[in-house]
Residue frames relative to the residue before (quaternion, step in Angstrom):
aa qw qx qy qz dx dy dz
M 1.0000 0.0000 0.0000 0.0000 0.00 0.00 0.00
T 0.4093 -0.7105 0.5100 0.2598 3.57 -0.86 0.91
R 0.6712 -0.4970 0.3585 0.4171 3.54 -1.25 0.34
T 0.6424 0.5252 -0.3198 0.4574 3.59 1.01 -0.82
E 0.6601 0.4978 -0.3020 0.4746 3.58 0.96 -0.88
R 0.6405 0.5224 -0.3181 0.4644 3.57 0.99 -0.83
T 0.6504 0.5152 -0.3137 0.4617 3.58 0.94 -0.87
R 0.6552 0.5028 -0.3115 0.4699 3.58 0.90 -0.91
H 0.6351 0.5384 -0.3188 0.4529 3.57 0.97 -0.90
M 0.6781 0.4876 -0.2904 0.4669 3.59 0.89 -0.93
I 0.6341 0.5189 -0.3313 0.4678 3.60 1.00 -0.76
E 0.6518 0.5119 -0.3159 0.4618 3.58 0.95 -0.84
L 0.6533 0.5006 -0.3186 0.4702 3.59 0.96 -0.80
G 0.6293 0.5163 -0.3263 0.4806 3.58 1.03 -0.75
G 0.6168 0.5525 -0.3321 0.4516 3.55 1.09 -0.74
L 0.6178 0.5408 -0.3416 0.4574 3.57 1.08 -0.67
V 0.6194 0.5377 -0.3378 0.4617 3.57 1.03 -0.77
V 0.6679 0.4788 -0.2879 0.4917 3.57 0.97 -0.86
K 0.6528 0.5392 -0.3073 0.4344 3.58 0.90 -1.01
A 0.6914 0.4556 -0.2670 0.4931 3.59 1.05 -0.78
R 0.4198 -0.7424 0.4194 0.3109 3.57 1.38 0.01
L 0.3058 0.7754 -0.4974 0.2407 3.56 1.16 0.57
V 0.5831 0.5713 -0.3801 0.4347 3.59 1.08 -0.62
E 0.6718 0.4781 -0.2863 0.4880 3.57 0.95 -0.89
L 0.6659 0.5337 -0.3043 0.4232 3.56 0.85 -1.02
F 0.7554 0.3539 -0.1822 0.5206 3.57 1.02 -0.87
D 0.3988 -0.7362 0.4580 0.2986 3.58 1.31 0.19
D 0.6288 -0.5836 0.3013 0.4162 3.56 1.04 0.97
D 0.3641 0.7086 -0.5058 0.3310 3.59 1.16 0.69
R 0.2478 -0.8317 0.4825 0.1189 3.55 0.00 1.32
V 0.6051 0.5442 -0.3631 0.4538 3.59 1.10 -0.57
A 0.6746 0.4721 -0.2929 0.4861 3.59 0.92 -0.88
L 0.6368 0.5286 -0.3239 0.4585 3.58 0.99 -0.80
Y 0.6462 0.5045 -0.3101 0.4813 3.58 0.97 -0.84
G 0.6359 0.5246 -0.3230 0.4649 3.60 0.99 -0.82
A 0.6411 0.5137 -0.3196 0.4723 3.57 1.00 -0.81
M 0.6547 0.5079 -0.3132 0.4640 3.58 0.98 -0.82
L 0.6144 0.5255 -0.3465 0.4758 3.58 1.06 -0.67
G 0.6294 0.5260 -0.3222 0.4727 3.57 1.07 -0.73
I 0.6300 0.5186 -0.3277 0.4763 3.58 1.02 -0.79
A 0.6438 0.5239 -0.3205 0.4565 3.59 0.95 -0.89
E 0.6409 0.5260 -0.3224 0.4568 3.59 0.99 -0.80
V 0.6556 0.4944 -0.3053 0.4822 3.57 0.95 -0.90
A 0.6487 0.5348 -0.3181 0.4382 3.59 0.95 -0.89
R 0.6519 0.5115 -0.3156 0.4625 3.58 1.01 -0.79
E 0.7421 0.4276 -0.2171 0.4683 3.57 1.03 -0.80
S 0.8217 0.2048 -0.0673 0.5276 3.59 1.13 -0.53
P 0.2353 -0.7815 0.5652 0.1199 3.58 -0.15 1.24
D 0.5873 0.5782 -0.3701 0.4289 3.59 1.13 -0.57
A 0.6253 0.5292 -0.3382 0.4631 3.58 1.03 -0.74
V 0.6462 0.5157 -0.3205 0.4624 3.58 0.95 -0.86
R 0.6436 0.5110 -0.3268 0.4668 3.60 0.95 -0.82
A 0.6522 0.5068 -0.3148 0.4677 3.59 0.96 -0.83
W 0.6485 0.5044 -0.3157 0.4748 3.61 0.97 -0.82
R 0.6300 0.5339 -0.3310 0.4567 3.60 1.02 -0.80
R 0.6501 0.5076 -0.3164 0.4686 3.61 0.94 -0.88
R 0.6807 0.4894 -0.2969 0.4571 3.57 0.85 -0.96
G 0.6584 0.5096 -0.3075 0.4607 3.57 0.94 -0.87
G 0.6458 0.5186 -0.3178 0.4616 3.56 0.98 -0.85
T 0.6379 0.5236 -0.3214 0.4644 3.56 0.99 -0.83
E 0.6754 0.4910 -0.2978 0.4626 3.58 0.89 -0.90
F 0.6175 0.5221 -0.3459 0.4759 3.61 1.02 -0.73
D 0.6606 0.5090 -0.3081 0.4579 3.59 0.95 -0.88
V 0.6291 0.5222 -0.3274 0.4736 3.59 1.03 -0.80
D 0.6625 0.5044 -0.3014 0.4646 3.57 0.90 -0.92
A 0.6547 0.5081 -0.3168 0.4612 3.57 0.95 -0.87
G 0.6546 0.5147 -0.3022 0.4639 3.58 1.04 -0.77
A 0.6859 0.4575 -0.2691 0.4978 3.57 1.18 -0.60
G 0.5306 -0.6633 0.3914 0.3539 3.56 1.30 0.05
K 0.4367 0.6862 -0.4696 0.3435 3.58 1.22 0.36
A 0.5569 -0.5825 0.4703 0.3598 3.53 -1.18 0.59
S 0.1538 -0.7911 0.5858 0.0856 3.54 -0.99 0.79
I 0.4635 -0.6379 0.5412 0.2921 3.49 -1.34 0.37
S 0.5854 -0.5978 0.4115 0.3615 3.59 -0.98 0.78
R 0.3283 -0.7301 0.5644 0.2017 3.55 -1.05 0.76
């Protein structure tokens, strides 16, 4: 991956954090947010069903946003 592609990828992932309103929810507490993400990673490793459920929910939300004319992040 080129540096430009990597940068774009990281910006898009950061956009997901904002889009999910996690920055607001965690009051921009990056340590707590990182801890929550580690918890998500643990659940993902232990439960493929959880990942499938998250994928369905995320896809639905992207579709809702696209229907409302909101900018979306590349899938």
